[in-house]
Structures are given as structure tokens and as C-alpha cells.
C-alpha positions in Angstrom: 29.8 6.1 -6.7 26.6 8.1 -6.2 24.5 5.4 -7.7 25.7 2.9 -4.8 24.8 5.6 -2.2 21.9 4.4 -0.1 20.1 7.9 0.2 20.4 7.9 -3.8 18.7 4.6 -3.8 16.1 5.6 -1.7 15.3 8.7 -3.6 15.1 6.7 -6.9 12.9 4.1 -5.3 10.7 6.9 -4.2 10.4 8.5 -7.6 9.2 5.1 -8.9 6.6 4.6 -6.3 5.3 8.1 -6.9 4.6 7.2 -10.5 2.5 4.1 -9.5 0.4 6.2 -7.0 -2.1 7.2 -9.5 -2.9 3.7 -10.4 -4.6 3.3 -7.1 -5.4 6.4 -5.5 -6.5 8.3 -8.5 -8.8 5.6 -9.6 -11.8 7.1 -7.4 -11.8 9.9 -10.0 -12.6 7.7 -12.9 -15.4 5.6 -11.2 -18.4 7.9 -12.1 -17.1 8.8 -15.6 -16.6 5.2 -16.3 -20.2 4.2 -15.0 -21.9 7.2 -16.8 -19.9 6.7 -20.1 -20.4 2.9 -20.5 -23.6 2.3 -18.6 -21.9 0.0 -16.2 -23.0 -0.5 -12.3 -20.9 0.6 -9.4 -20.2 -3.0 -8.4 -19.1 -3.9 -12.1 -16.7 -1.0 -12.3 -15.3 -1.5 -8.7 -14.4 -5.2 -9.5 -11.8 -3.8 -11.8 -10.1 -2.3 -8.7 -10.2 -5.5 -6.8 -8.6 -7.1 -9.9 -5.9 -4.5 -9.9 -5.2 -5.0 -6.2 -5.1 -8.7 -6.4 -2.5 -8.5 -9.2 -0.7 -5.9 -7.3 -0.3 -8.1 -4.4 -0.6 -11.8 -5.6 2.1 -11.3 -8.2 4.8 -10.3 -5.5 5.7 -13.5 -4.0 7.2 -14.6 -7.2 8.8 -11.6 -8.3 10.1 -10.6 -4.9 11.7 -14.2 -4.6 13.3 -13.3 -8.1 14.1 -9.7 -7.2 16.0 -10.7 -4.0 18.3 -12.9 -6.3 18.4 -11.0 -9.6 18.2 -7.4 -8.6 15.5 -4.7 -9.3 16.7 -3.2 -12.5 15.2 -5.5 -15.0 11.8 -6.0 -13.2 11.2 -2.3 -12.7 12.2 -1.6 -16.4 9.5 -4.2 -17.3 7.2 -2.4 -14.9 7.3 0.8 -16.9 6.2 -0.9 -19.9 3.2 -2.8 -18.1 2.2 0.4 -16.1 2.2 2.6 -19.1 0.4 0.2 -21.3 -2.3 -0.9 -18.8 -3.2 2.4 -17.4 -3.1 4.3 -20.9 -4.8 1.2 -22.3 -7.8 1.8 -20.1 -8.6 4.8 -22.1 -9.6 2.9 -25.1 -11.5 0.1 -23.1 -14.9 -0.5 -24.4 -16.1 -3.6 -22.4 -15.7 -4.9 -18.8 -13.5 -7.9 -19.8 -11.0 -5.2 -21.6 -11.2 -2.9 -18.6 -10.1 -5.8 -16.0 -7.3 -7.1 -18.3 -5.7 -3.7 -18.8 -6.0 -2.8 -15.1 -4.5 -6.2 -14.3 -1.6 -5.6 -16.5 -1.1 -2.2 -14.8 -1.2 -4.1 -11.2 1.3 -6.4 -12.3 3.8 -3.8 -13.3 3.1 -2.0 -9.8 3.7 -5.2 -8.2 7.3 -5.2 -9.7 7.9 -1.6 -8.4 6.4 -2.0 -5.2 8.4 -5.0 -4.1 11.4 -4.1 -5.6 11.4 -0.5 -3.9 10.2 -1.8 -0.6 12.9 -4.7 -0.6 15.5 -2.3 -1.5 14.7 -0.1 1.4 14.9 -2.9 3.8 18.2 -4.0 2.6 19.9 -0.5 2.4 18.4 0.8 5.7 18.8 -2.0 8.0 19.2 0.2 11.0 16.3 2.3 10.2 13.8 0.1 8.7 10.6 1.8 9.9 11.9 5.0 8.4 12.9 3.7 5.1 9.9 1.8 4.5 7.9 4.7 5.3 9.4 7.0 2.9 9.1 4.4 0.1 5.4 3.7 1.1 4.8 7.4 1.3 5.6 7.7 -2.3 2.9 5.3 -3.1 0.5 6.5 -0.7 0.9 10.4 -1.3 2.4 10.5 -4.8 -0.9 10.9 -6.5 -1.6 14.5 -4.5 0.9 15.9 -7.3 -1.5 14.6 -9.9 -4.9 14.8 -8.6 -5.7 18.5 -9.5 -4.3 17.6 -13.0 -6.3 14.5 -13.6 -9.3 16.2 -12.4 -8.9 19.0 -14.7 -8.3 16.8 -17.7 -11.3 14.8 -17.0 -13.4 17.7 -16.7 -12.1 19.3 -20.0 -11.1 16.5 -22.2 -12.7 13.5 -20.5 -11.4 10.5 -18.6 -10.0 8.7 -21.6 -7.4 11.5 -22.2 -6.5 11.6 -18.5 -5.8 7.8 -18.4 -3.8 7.9 -21.8 -1.6 10.7 -21.1 -0.7 9.9 -17.3 0.0 6.2 -18.4 2.6 7.3 -20.8 4.1 9.7 -18.5 4.3 7.3 -15.7 5.5 4.3 -17.7 8.4 6.6 -19.1 9.8 7.8 -15.7 9.7 4.3 -14.3 11.5 3.0 -17.1 14.2 5.6 -16.7 14.5 5.3 -13.0 14.8 1.7 -13.1 18.3 1.9 -14.7 19.8 3.3 -11.6 18.4 0.8 -9.1 20.7 -1.5 -7.3 20.8 -3.7 -4.3 23.7 -3.3 -1.5 26.6 -5.5 -1.7 26.6 -8.7 0.6 28.1 -7.1 3.6 27.3 -7.8 7.3 24.0 -6.7 8.7 24.3 -3.1 10.1 21.0 -3.3 12.1 21.5 -2.6 15.6 19.0 -3.0 18.7 17.9 0.3 20.4 15.5 1.6 22.9 11.9 0.6 22.1 13.1 -1.5 19.1 12.8 -5.3 18.2 16.2 -6.8 18.7 18.2 -7.1 15.3 17.6 -10.4 13.5 20.7 -12.7 13.5 18.7 -15.5 11.7 17.6 -14.8 8.3 14.2 -16.7 7.9 13.7 -18.0 4.4 10.1 -17.6 3.3 9.4 -21.5 3.9 10.5 -20.8 7.3 8.6 -17.7 7.7 5.3 -19.2 6.9 5.9 -22.1 9.6 5.8 -19.6 12.4 2.6 -18.5 14.2 3.9 -14.8 14.0 3.4 -14.8 10.2 -0.3 -15.8 10.5 -0.9 -13.3 13.3 0.5 -10.5 11.2 -1.4 -11.7 8.0 -4.5 -11.6 9.6 -4.2 -8.2 11.3 -2.9 -6.8 7.8 -6.2 -8.0 6.1 -8.4 -6.7 8.8 -6.7 -3.2 8.9 -6.5 -3.2 4.9 -10.1 -3.3 4.6 -11.3 0.3 5.7 -8.7 2.3 3.9 -9.1 0.2 0.7 -12.7 0.8 1.0 -12.4 4.5 1.3 -9.7 4.7 -1.6 -12.2 2.8 -4.0 -15.3 4.3 -2.9 -14.7 8.0 -2.0 -16.4 9.2 -5.3 -19.6 7.0 -4.9 -19.6 8.1 -1.1 -19.6 11.6 -1.9 -22.4 11.2 -4.2 -24.4 9.3 -1.7 -23.7 12.1 0.8 -25.0 14.6 -1.5 -21.6 16.4 -2.0 -20.4 17.6 -5.3 -17.4 17.1 -7.5 -15.5 19.9 -5.6 -15.8 18.0 -2.3 -14.4 14.7 -3.8 -11.5 16.8 -5.6 -10.7 18.4 -2.2 -10.5 15.1 -0.4 -8.7 13.4 -3.2 -6.1 16.2 -3.0 -5.6 16.3 0.8 -5.9 12.7 1.7 -2.6 11.5 -0.1 -0.8 13.9 1.9 -2.1 12.3 5.3 -1.6 8.9 3.8 2.1 9.8 3.0 2.6 11.5 6.3 1.2 8.5 8.1 3.5 6.0 6.7 6.6 8.4 7.4 5.4 9.3 10.8 4.5 5.9 12.2 7.6 4.3 10.7 9.6 6.8 12.5 7.7 6.4 15.8 7.9 2.6 15.4 11.9 2.9 15.4 11.6 4.5 18.7 8.5 3.1 20.7 8.5 -0.5 19.0 6.3 -1.8 16.0 3.6 -3.5 18.0 3.0 -0.4 20.4 2.8 1.9 17.4 0.3 -0.5 15.6 -2.0 -0.6 18.7 -2.3 3.0 18.9 -2.7 3.6 15.2 -5.2 0.7 14.8 -7.5 2.0 17.7 -7.3 5.5 16.2 -8.3 4.2 12.8 -11.4 2.7 14.3 -12.6 5.9 15.5 -11.6 7.7 12.2 -13.8 5.4 10.5 -16.8 5.9 12.7 -16.3 9.7 12.2 -16.9 9.4 8.2 -20.4 8.3 8.6 -20.8 10.4 11.9 -20.1 13.8 10.5 -18.4 13.2 6.9 -21.9 13.8 5.2 -22.3 17.4 6.8 -20.2 19.3 4.3 -17.3 19.2 1.9 -15.0 20.2 4.8 -16.0 17.6 7.1 -16.0 14.9 4.3 -12.4 15.8 3.5 -11.2 16.0 7.1 -12.7 12.7 8.0 -10.9 11.1 5.0 -7.5 12.7 6.1 -8.0 11.0 9.7 -8.6 7.7 7.9 -5.6 7.8 5.7 -3.5 9.2 8.6 -4.5 6.2 10.7 -4.5 3.5 8.0 -1.3 4.4 5.8 1.3 3.2 8.5 0.4 -0.5 7.8 2.6 -0.2 4.7 5.5 0.8 6.8 5.0 -1.0 9.9 4.3 -4.4 8.5 7.4 -4.4 6.2 9.5 -3.1 9.1 8.1 -5.7 11.4 9.0 -8.5 8.9 12.5 -7.3 8.7 12.7 -7.1 12.5 11.2 -10.7 12.8 12.5 -12.5 10.0 15.7 -10.9 8.9 16.8 -8.7 5.9 18.4 -11.2 3.8 15.1 -12.5 2.3 13.1 -9.2 2.9 11.8 -8.6 -0.6 10.3 -12.2 -0.8 9.0 -12.4 2.8 7.3 -9.0 2.6 6.0 -9.9 -0.9 3.9 -13.0 0.6 3.0 -10.9 3.6 1.8 -8.1 1.2 -0.9 -10.5 -0.3 -3.1 -9.6 2.6 -3.7 -6.5 0.8 -5.3 -8.3 -2.1 -7.7 -10.4 0.3 -8.6 -7.1 2.0 -9.5 -5.7 -1.3 -12.0 -8.0 -2.1 -14.0 -6.5 0.8 -13.2 -3.1 0.4 -13.6 -2.9 -3.3 -16.3 -5.0 -4.8 -18.2 -6.4 -1.9 -18.4 -3.0 -0.3 -20.1 -1.7 -3.6 -22.3 -4.6 -3.5 -23.4 -3.9 0.2 -24.1 -0.3 -0.6 -26.4 -1.2 -3.6 -28.3 -3.6 -1.3 -28.6 -1.4 1.6 -28.2 2.2 0.0 -26.2 3.3 2.9 -22.4 3.2 4.0 -23.1 3.0 7.6 -23.0 -0.9 8.1 -19.7 -0.9 6.1 -18.1 1.7 8.2 -19.0 0.1 11.6 -17.9 -3.3 10.2 -14.4 -2.0 9.1 -14.1 -0.2 12.7 -14.6 -3.3 14.3 -12.0 -5.0 12.3 -9.5 -2.4 13.0 -9.9 -3.2 16.5 -9.6 -6.7 16.3 -6.3 -6.0 14.6 -5.1 -3.9 17.5 -5.9 -6.8 19.9 -3.6 -8.9 17.7 -1.0 -6.4 17.9 -1.3 -6.7 21.6 -0.8 -10.5 21.4 2.4 -9.9 19.2 3.8 -7.6 21.8 3.5 -10.2 24.4 5.2 -13.0 22.7 8.1 -11.2 21.0 9.8 -11.8 17.7 10.7 -15.3 16.5 14.1 -14.1 15.0 15.2 -12.6 18.3 14.4 -15.8 20.1 16.3 -17.9 17.5 19.2 -15.6 17.9 19.3 -16.0 21.7 19.7 -19.8 21.2 23.4 -20.7 22.0 25.2 -22.4 19.3 26.0 -26.3 20.1 29.4 -26.9 21.7 31.8 -28.7 19.4 33.9 -31.4 21.4 
């Protein structure tokens, strides 16, 4: 049947991920309108972004465990309702607690979609984990490019409240419909094979409890946090940054339109590359380039709208890959059987990173009046993450070593 075709499942999951992209990547368009309309400070508004990311990540360990066992359809159906109500409801928010609660609701729905779709990709494409995870993550990272010009036009013509309401309703309906077609593959033998440049296929399927007892998990978690900060900071603060650089709304709209394309391309390209050269080597190269890109933002990004957009494109192209490389590495290291719940726990690193990239970055800017310290700091974090990837490459995957241990002889 078509519904049980892995490419159909990949496409359906991709559509669902595109529908939650605005929840994170269109947020920056709403920051200044929210401040100006309600008299809130930058930090007060940006703590809403941190609340969203925390819900979108920290809910996943529980729902990932359940989705591994019950399948994705019911959870992603519920996600359509939560995302629609949460995002559209923010159009009616008149207080900060109301804004935080509604964005948290949307974040919970986004968690269901994200964990369900990434987990399905790892299960359906055990032989091409990097590519499949990259495609699904690209839907989240790049899907908002389809909506940014429309959202910007609605905000300008009718106000931010209408933009939230109408996009929220549309996204919720599409997610609910797509959910009815999502399935997990049948329980057959793993199809993953080892190839040149790839981590050896995992034969031991680590449970989440086993995974968190390995040093590899903690090294990956720290690297994920360190690399997550820079891109999340740019995602949340692009609007205030453009304003601080003396650039107009046109510069922000240009950057917000082209950056998601780079974000999506990053996830597919680096996922594909990692299938061939290895996850760790792909991480090392991308993480070092991320540090360079972050420094360019404060070095030349303020010169013109074109430079601002270009430097943000470079940041996203060297940052978005973490959302394809880390799930693929998780599948390599710990096996596909518990892939949804295992990656859901690892993905909570994004929530930790959001605390720095969202609210704390805004506080720092308000204190010092410049973004320079924040960007130099995040560049240093990216270099440390690259060093961790060097260490992981040296020690190898725990799943491969477990698989290599011979079974005891029965006498």
C-alpha cells in the first residue's frame, strides 16, 4: 500500500514538520510588534520564546517513549489541535502569563510532531539515517520560508494578531489531516549497513536507560547544547539585532526569508555528507565554520541589509546540521529500535540552549547595549563543541563496540 511506502511516510512527515516551522522561525517577526503593542520589554517577550523551546524539547522524552510503542498518528493528531490553539490563541493574548501559556501549548504540540516525525525517519531509513533525518529536520528549519512574506504582509496590513490567528488555524488543520496517514514500519530486521565513512550499523539496541549510562551520550549532549546557542540566539533576536544595527524592516524580511532556505539546505547537505564521510568529521567541519559565521555577523552584518542577510544565511547553513547529525549519530550509536525516545532525551539539549539564546541573550543586550559579547561567546562555544566531536571520533561508537563482543559459548 502507498501509505506503507517509506518515501510516502517521509513526505507526509515533511509536511507536518513544515507546518510547525513558523512556531519557532517566524517568531522574530512578532517580537517588536508585541513589544510596541503591549508595552513589554524585549526580555519579557523573549522569555516566551524560551518557554516555547523548553516545552518543545522537554516534553519529548515522555511522548517519544510513548510514540515508540503506540505509533505517531494519535499524538500528531493531538498536536494539530495544540499547535492551532496555541499559536492562534496568542493573537488574543493581553498579558505575559497568557502569552507564555499559549506559546507553551504550541510548544507541546510541536514536540509531538518533531519527535514523531524524526523517529519515523530513523526507523524507515535505517540505511540512510543522515539523509532522512536531514530531510525531516529541513521541513522544520526551512518550511517557514513559504510563509514569511505572507506573515510579514499580514502584520503590516492587518496587524500581528490576525497573522497569528490565521496561520495558527491553517497549520493546525494541515497537521491533523497529515497525522491520519502516519505509520511506523513493521518489525522487520534492521536494514542498516556499514559503508565507507559511516559508523558501523548498531546491532545492540540501547534502551534509553542504557544510553544515559554511556559517556558518549553526555559528550553528545554537551556538544548539542554548545552548538544550539548561537543559532537559537539569531532565530530569536534577528528582529532586535536588525533594529540595533540601524537596519529597517526590509532587511529583517529579506534575512527572515532567505535564512530558512539555508537552514533547510544545511540539514539535508550535512546529513547527506555525514552518510559518506562520517558523522563526527562532518560535525568538526561544520562547527568550526559556525564559529566563523557568528563572528562575521558582528564584523560585517551591520554594514547593509545585504550583508546582514548573508551573514545570517552563513550562520544557519553551519548551524542547522545539528538537527540532522545528532539524530543520525544517535541512531548509529544506540540503534534504531528505541530511536524516538533516545533522540527525544538528547533533543532536550536544545531546551537548555534556548535559555541562553533566548531570554539571557536579551538581558545581556539590555545590559551592555551591544550584541558583540554574545556573538564572541557563542563562537567560542561552537569551537568547544568541535573539540568534543574530535574526541567522539577518536573513541568510536558504543553500539559498534557492544556489537563486536562475541556471544558466550554454550557448553
